[in-house]
N, C-alpha and C positions, 0 to 999 in steps of 0.2 A: 235478704230476699231480693234486693236490687240487683246484685251481681248474679248472672247466670239464670235469671228467671225464664228465659226462652229455652233453656236447655232442660227444664223440668217439664215433662209431658203432663198437660192438664192444668198447669198453674194459670196460664193466661185465660184459658176458657173458664176456669172456675171463678177467677176474679171478675171477669166480664159478666158471668151469670149472676153473681152476687150483686154487683153494681147495678145491673139492669133490673133485678128484682126490687132493690131498694128504691131506685128511681121510679119504677112503676107504682110502687105503694105510695110514694110521695105525690105523684101525679094524680092518683085516685082521690086524694083529699080535695082536689080542685075541680073535678069534673062531675057531671051528673051521672048517676048510675043508669044502667040500661033500663029502658022503660018496662021491658017484659020481666026483668028480675027484681029491680029495686034494691033495697038494702036487705041483706040476708039476715043480719042480726041487728036489732035496734032500728031506730028511725032516721038517724042522720050520722054522718061521719063526725063523731065527737068522742072525746075520751070518756065522757059520762054516760052517753047513750049507747055506746058500743056498736055503732053502725059499721058494717063491713061489706064491701062490694065484692063481686065475683073476681074482679081484677086483683084485689088484694089477696083473696084466698088462693088464686092460681099462682101468685108470685111466691108464696111460701115454699112449695116444692122446688121451684127453680132456685131459690136461695139455698135450700138444703142440698140440692144436687151440686151447686157451685162450691159449697163448703166441703162436701165430700171430695170433690176434685182437688181443691186446694190442700186439704189435709193429706190426701193420697200423694200429691206431688211433693209435699214437704217431707213426708215420711220416706219416700223413695230416694230422696236426695241425701238423706243422712246415712 
């Protein structure tokens, strides 16, 4: 994957999208949720209470789209 990564259309964009989604989910653990939304499920961001913010929820489709781009780029190269 290191050699020729820029020659595969969609690979760099897919990796960036996946990395951005993961970074945003991690950042959501340390910030206050939006006052008008609060936590969507649960009461706090904790593994036991299941608190999920809107930022976490919106990052999931971005991660999925990045994964599709990466898989498409890898399949096209073979």
